[in-house]
N, C-alpha and C positions, 0 to 999 in steps of 0.2 A: 504494500500500500504506500502510495506517495505521501510524503509529509507536506503539510500546509506551510506556505511561506508566512513570515511574520505579518505581511500586509493582509493576507487572507484571514489570519487569526484576528487581527485588529478589526477588520471589516465585519467578521462574524460577531465579534464582541460588541461592536457599535450597534449593529442591527438587533442583537439580543437585548441590549440596554433599551433601545427604542421600543421594542415589542413589550418588554416588561413595564416600562413607563406607561405606555398606552393602556396596558391591561389594568394597572393600578388606577390610573386616572379614569378610565371608562367605568370601572366598578364604583368608584366614589361619585362620579357624575350621574350615575343611575339614580341617586337619591334626589336629584333635582326634578325628576319626572319628565325629562325630555331626552330624545335620542341625540347622539353625537352630532349628526348633520344639522339637526334643528338647533342644537346648542350653539353651533358655529354661527348660524344665522342670527340668533338672539344676541350673541356677543357683538356681531357686526352692527346690528340695529341700535345697540346701546350707545355706540359711538357715532352713529350717522342718523340724524333725525330726518323724517319726511322724505324718504327716497322712493323713487318709482321702482317697480319690479325689474324693469329693464336695466336701470342703473345698478341695482343690487346684484343682478346676475352677472353683469360685466365686471363689477368690482370684485366679486367673489370667484370669478372665472368658473361659473357653472351655467348649465343651460337654463333657459327660462322655464322649461317644462319641469325640470328637477326642482327649481325654486318654487314653482306654483304648488307642487305637492307639499313641500315643507310649510309653505305659508298657510295653506288650507288647514293642515293639522294643527299648527300653532294658533291660528285664528280660532279654530274650534275649541282649543284648550284654554283660550282667554289670555294667551301670552303676547299676542300682537293684534293690531287692528288694521284693516284694509279699508281705505276710503277712495271712492271714485272721484276723479277730477271733474269739477263742475262743467268745465268747458270741453272736455274730451273723455267720454265714458270708457274709452279703451285704456286710459291711464289710471293706474291705481297707486296710491301713496300708502306706504307701509310704515307703521309706527309701533314701537314697543309699548306694552301696557305696564302698569305697576307690577302685576303678577310676573311679567317677563323680566322686569328689572330686578325683582327679588331673586329670580333664578340666576341672573347674571352676578349679583352680589354673592350668592352662595357659591357659585362656580369660581369666582375669583379667590374666595377663601380656600376652596379645595385646591386650586392651582398652587397657592402659597404653601399649603400644608404638604402637598406632594413634592413640590420643589425642595422643601426643607428636608423631607425624608430621603429624597433622592441623593442629596449632597451631604447628608449627615456624616460628620467625622472628617470632612475635608477642610483643610486650613484655607485661609484667604489666599496664600501663595499657591496652593494646589488648585484652587478654583481659577485663579488667574492663568496658570499654566494650561489647565484644561481648556479654558476659553481661547487662548492663543493657538493651541494645537487644532482645535475644532475650526477656528477661523481659517487656518491655513488649508485644512482639508476641504472646507467649503469653497475656498477660492480656487483650489485645483479643479473641483468638479464644475464650478461656474465657468472657468476657462475652457474646459472640455466641451461643455454645452454650447458656449458661444462659438467655438471653432467648428462644431458640428452643424451649426445653423448656416454657416457660410457655404 
Protein backbone atom coordinates (compact mmCIF):
# COMPACT_ATOMS: atom_id res chain seq x y z
CA UNK A 1 0.00 0.00 0.00
CA UNK A 2 1.27 3.42 -0.97
CA UNK A 3 1.90 5.89 1.85
CA UNK A 4 0.13 9.21 1.84
CA UNK A 5 2.21 12.33 1.35
CA UNK A 6 2.21 14.93 4.11
CA UNK A 7 0.12 17.21 1.87
CA UNK A 8 -2.50 14.46 1.51
CA UNK A 9 -2.52 13.90 5.26
CA UNK A 10 -2.92 17.62 5.90
CA UNK A 11 -5.76 17.90 3.38
CA UNK A 12 -7.51 14.89 4.87
CA UNK A 13 -7.16 16.42 8.33
CA UNK A 14 -8.41 19.82 7.15
CA UNK A 15 -11.48 18.25 5.53
CA UNK A 16 -12.06 16.10 8.63
CA UNK A 17 -11.98 19.22 10.82
CA UNK A 18 -14.45 20.96 8.49
CA UNK A 19 -16.84 17.98 8.58
CA UNK A 20 -16.61 17.70 12.38
CA UNK A 21 -17.22 21.44 12.77
CA UNK A 22 -20.22 21.30 10.45
CA UNK A 23 -21.66 18.34 12.36
CA UNK A 24 -21.34 20.06 15.76
CA UNK A 25 -22.70 23.33 14.40
CA UNK A 26 -25.61 21.68 12.58
CA UNK A 27 -26.61 19.73 15.68
CA UNK A 28 -26.67 22.86 17.80
CA UNK A 29 -28.42 24.96 15.15
CA UNK A 30 -31.24 22.40 15.04
CA UNK A 31 -32.42 23.93 18.31
CA UNK A 32 -33.30 27.13 16.42
CA UNK A 33 -36.12 25.39 14.55
CA UNK A 34 -34.90 26.18 11.02
CA UNK A 35 -32.88 24.19 8.51
CA UNK A 36 -29.34 25.16 7.56
CA UNK A 37 -30.24 26.69 4.17
CA UNK A 38 -33.09 28.62 5.75
CA UNK A 39 -30.76 29.69 8.53
CA UNK A 40 -28.34 31.14 5.98
CA UNK A 41 -31.17 33.19 4.48
CA UNK A 42 -32.22 34.54 7.88
CA UNK A 43 -28.63 35.53 8.65
CA UNK A 44 -28.48 37.36 5.32
CA UNK A 45 -31.80 39.14 5.89
CA UNK A 46 -30.74 40.26 9.37
CA UNK A 47 -28.06 42.38 7.72
CA UNK A 48 -29.93 43.42 4.57
CA UNK A 49 -33.31 45.04 5.01
CA UNK A 50 -36.06 45.21 2.40
CA UNK A 51 -34.43 43.31 -0.44
CA UNK A 52 -36.21 41.84 -3.45
CA UNK A 53 -36.12 38.09 -4.09
CA UNK A 54 -34.04 38.66 -7.20
CA UNK A 55 -31.47 40.75 -5.29
CA UNK A 56 -31.27 38.16 -2.50
CA UNK A 57 -30.78 35.28 -4.96
CA UNK A 58 -27.99 37.17 -6.73
CA UNK A 59 -26.27 38.16 -3.49
CA UNK A 60 -26.46 34.63 -2.06
CA UNK A 61 -25.55 33.04 -5.40
CA UNK A 62 -28.54 30.69 -5.44
CA UNK A 63 -31.36 30.20 -7.93
CA UNK A 64 -34.57 32.16 -7.53
CA UNK A 65 -36.46 28.82 -7.44
CA UNK A 66 -34.36 27.56 -4.50
CA UNK A 67 -34.84 30.88 -2.73
CA UNK A 68 -38.60 30.81 -3.31
CA UNK A 69 -38.89 27.43 -1.53
CA UNK A 70 -36.96 28.69 1.52
CA UNK A 71 -38.92 31.94 1.61
CA UNK A 72 -42.23 30.11 1.50
CA UNK A 73 -41.27 27.85 4.42
CA UNK A 74 -39.84 30.69 6.50
CA UNK A 75 -42.83 32.91 5.78
CA UNK A 76 -45.18 30.08 6.82
CA UNK A 77 -43.18 29.69 10.06
CA UNK A 78 -43.41 33.41 10.81
CA UNK A 79 -39.66 34.06 10.43
CA UNK A 80 -39.99 36.54 7.58
CA UNK A 81 -42.56 38.57 5.69
CA UNK A 82 -43.02 38.99 1.97
CA UNK A 83 -44.78 42.07 0.65
CA UNK A 84 -45.65 42.87 -2.93
CA UNK A 85 -44.43 46.08 -4.47
CA UNK A 86 -47.39 48.43 -4.93
CA UNK A 87 -46.25 49.51 -8.39
CA UNK A 88 -45.20 46.05 -9.67
CA UNK A 89 -46.86 42.94 -8.24
CA UNK A 90 -44.08 40.78 -9.71
CA UNK A 91 -41.65 42.27 -7.19
CA UNK A 92 -41.63 41.02 -3.62
CA UNK A 93 -39.77 42.63 -0.76
CA UNK A 94 -38.55 40.25 1.92
CA UNK A 95 -38.02 41.35 5.52
CA UNK A 96 -37.12 39.41 8.65
CA UNK A 97 -39.62 39.33 11.54
CA UNK A 98 -38.94 39.54 15.27
CA UNK A 99 -39.20 35.73 15.43
CA UNK A 100 -36.56 35.53 12.69
CA UNK A 101 -34.31 37.99 14.52
CA UNK A 102 -34.56 35.86 17.65
CA UNK A 103 -33.30 32.86 15.65
CA UNK A 104 -30.40 34.95 14.35
CA UNK A 105 -29.47 36.09 17.88
CA UNK A 106 -29.55 32.50 19.17
CA UNK A 107 -27.50 31.37 16.17
CA UNK A 108 -24.83 33.98 16.77
CA UNK A 109 -24.52 32.72 20.35
CA UNK A 110 -24.18 29.17 19.02
CA UNK A 111 -21.45 30.28 16.58
CA UNK A 112 -19.48 31.90 19.41
CA UNK A 113 -19.89 28.82 21.60
CA UNK A 114 -18.79 26.40 18.86
CA UNK A 115 -15.85 28.63 17.92
CA UNK A 116 -14.76 28.66 21.56
CA UNK A 117 -14.99 24.89 21.79
CA UNK A 118 -13.24 24.43 18.43
CA UNK A 119 -10.18 26.42 19.43
CA UNK A 120 -10.10 25.55 23.14
CA UNK A 121 -6.57 25.13 24.42
CA UNK A 122 -4.88 27.07 21.61
CA UNK A 123 -2.78 30.04 22.65
CA UNK A 124 -3.02 33.43 20.96
CA UNK A 125 0.24 32.69 19.14
CA UNK A 126 -1.06 29.34 17.92
CA UNK A 127 -4.27 30.99 16.73
CA UNK A 128 -2.25 33.58 14.82
CA UNK A 129 -0.04 30.89 13.26
CA UNK A 130 -3.09 28.86 12.26
CA UNK A 131 -4.68 31.94 10.71
CA UNK A 132 -1.54 32.75 8.72
CA UNK A 133 -1.19 29.18 7.45
CA UNK A 134 -4.83 28.93 6.42
CA UNK A 135 -4.60 32.30 4.66
CA UNK A 136 -1.66 31.01 2.61
CA UNK A 137 -3.52 27.80 1.72
CA UNK A 138 -6.59 29.85 0.73
CA UNK A 139 -4.42 32.15 -1.40
CA UNK A 140 -2.93 29.13 -3.21
CA UNK A 141 -6.39 27.80 -4.04
CA UNK A 142 -7.66 31.22 -5.08
CA UNK A 143 -4.71 31.57 -7.45
CA UNK A 144 -5.40 28.15 -8.96
CA UNK A 145 -9.08 29.01 -9.43
CA UNK A 146 -8.25 32.33 -11.08
CA UNK A 147 -5.74 30.68 -13.43
CA UNK A 148 -8.26 28.01 -14.40
CA UNK A 149 -10.84 30.67 -15.31
CA UNK A 150 -8.53 32.05 -17.96
